N, C-alpha and C positions, 0 to 999 in steps of 0.2 A: 435304653438300647444296650444290647449286649456287645461287647468288644470280643469278637470271636477269637482274634489272634491272642489276646491276653488271656481269655478263658482257656484256650488250648494249652498255652504255655504253663499256666497255673496247674491244670489237670495233669499235665506230664510230670510236673514236679511232685504232685501228690502221688502219682503212680510210683515214682522212684522211691519215695519215702515209704510207701506201703509195701513195695517189693522187699525192702530190707527187713521189715517186720515179719512179713510172710515167710521169707527164706529162713529166718531164725526159728519161727514156729514150726516150719516143716521138719526141722532138725530136732527141736527140743520137745515137741509134743508127741508122745508115743503113738497116739491114734493117727495123727497125720503122717508121721515117718513110716509107720507100718503100712498104711493104705497106699501111700505114694510109691514106696519101694515095691510092693506087690504089683501095683499097676504097671510100673516101669518093667519089672521082671516078665510079666505076662506079655507085654508088647515086644520086648526084646527077644524072648524065647520064640515068639511067633514070627520073628524077623520083620516086624512092622516098623521097627526103629533100630538104628545102629548106634545112635549116640550113647555116650556113657551117662550114668544116672545124673550126674551133676549138671551136665548140659541139658538134658531132658527136663530136670527139675526147674532150671531157670525159666523155660518156656511155661511150665505150669504155674510157676509163681507169677509170672507176668500176666497170664490169662486171669488168674484169680484177682490180682490187684486191679486190672482194668475192669473186671466185672464189678468189684466193690465200688470203684470210683463211678462207673456209669450207673450203677444202681442208685447211689446217692444223688447223682445228678438227675436221674429220672424222678426220684422222690421229690426233689426240690422243684422240678418242672411241674409236677402234679400239684404241688402246694401253690406255686405261683399262679397257675391257671385254674385254681380252685376245683381240681378234678378229684380231690378227696375232701371229706367233710371238715376234718380237723388236722392241723399241721403237726409234724413231728420235728422238723428241723427249723423252718422259718416260714416265709411266705409273704404275701403282700399285706400292707397296712399294719394292723396290730398283731398279725400272725405270729411274729417272733415272740411277743410276750405270751401269747396263748401257748405256743410250742413249749416255751420254758417252764410255764406252769404245769403243763401236762407231763413233761418230763420229770419235774420234781414230784408230782403226784405218783408217777410210775415208781420212782425210787423209794417213795414212802411206803407204797404197797409191796414192793419187792426189793428190800434192802440189800439183797445178795446180788442184784443185777447191776450192770454197768452200761455205759454209753453204747457198747456194741449191741447189747440186748435191746436198747431203745431204738437203735437204727433197724435191727431186725423186726421189731414190732411195727415200725413204719412199712417195711417190705411186706410183712404179713397182712397189714391193713389194706395195702394196695392189691395184694393177691386176693384178698376176700372180696374186694370191690369190683375186680375185673378179671375175666378169664384170660385176657391177653397178659396182664400183670402176673397172674398166677403161673402162666407159662414162662414168663420172663424170669421169675424167681424160683422156679422149679428146683427143688433140692437134689433131684436125681440127675439133672442135666446141666445146671448152670455151674461154671467152674468156680464161682465165688464161694461155694460151700466145700470145696476140696481142702481149702486152708483158710480158716477165718482169722481176721486180725486180732491182735491182742487187745485187751480192753483199753490200754493206754493209746494204742494207735487209733482205735475207733474214736 
């Protein structure tokens, strides 16, 4: 049985941790900084927003952090309910062992990849298995792709 209160508290803590990472990446990774500033400038010039960039960015960071957290929760839900064939993060029974073995094999095949890439592989597998999931993880519309977490944060 899931303790909803404890889960929500834990997830809020994870969002705060991820927000710090994403805020740093928004400033430090040129592709994110450039794209975000251009998006803010376009909205500001069109008078759709009046907030200064830093305030607006806080909202974008929060949206991205929440989307990443909810994406991983959804992936775990699908694993727990055996809605995907093979686990990426964990799952019921021996699924944690299977997920760990699969992750290790992924890193052996792709030594340049990291945990973030493994999580994205899980999102991609869900997207390939379901049109609903494909819409959920759509790179053009989901705020999770505006700023991706660092490899360490993932």
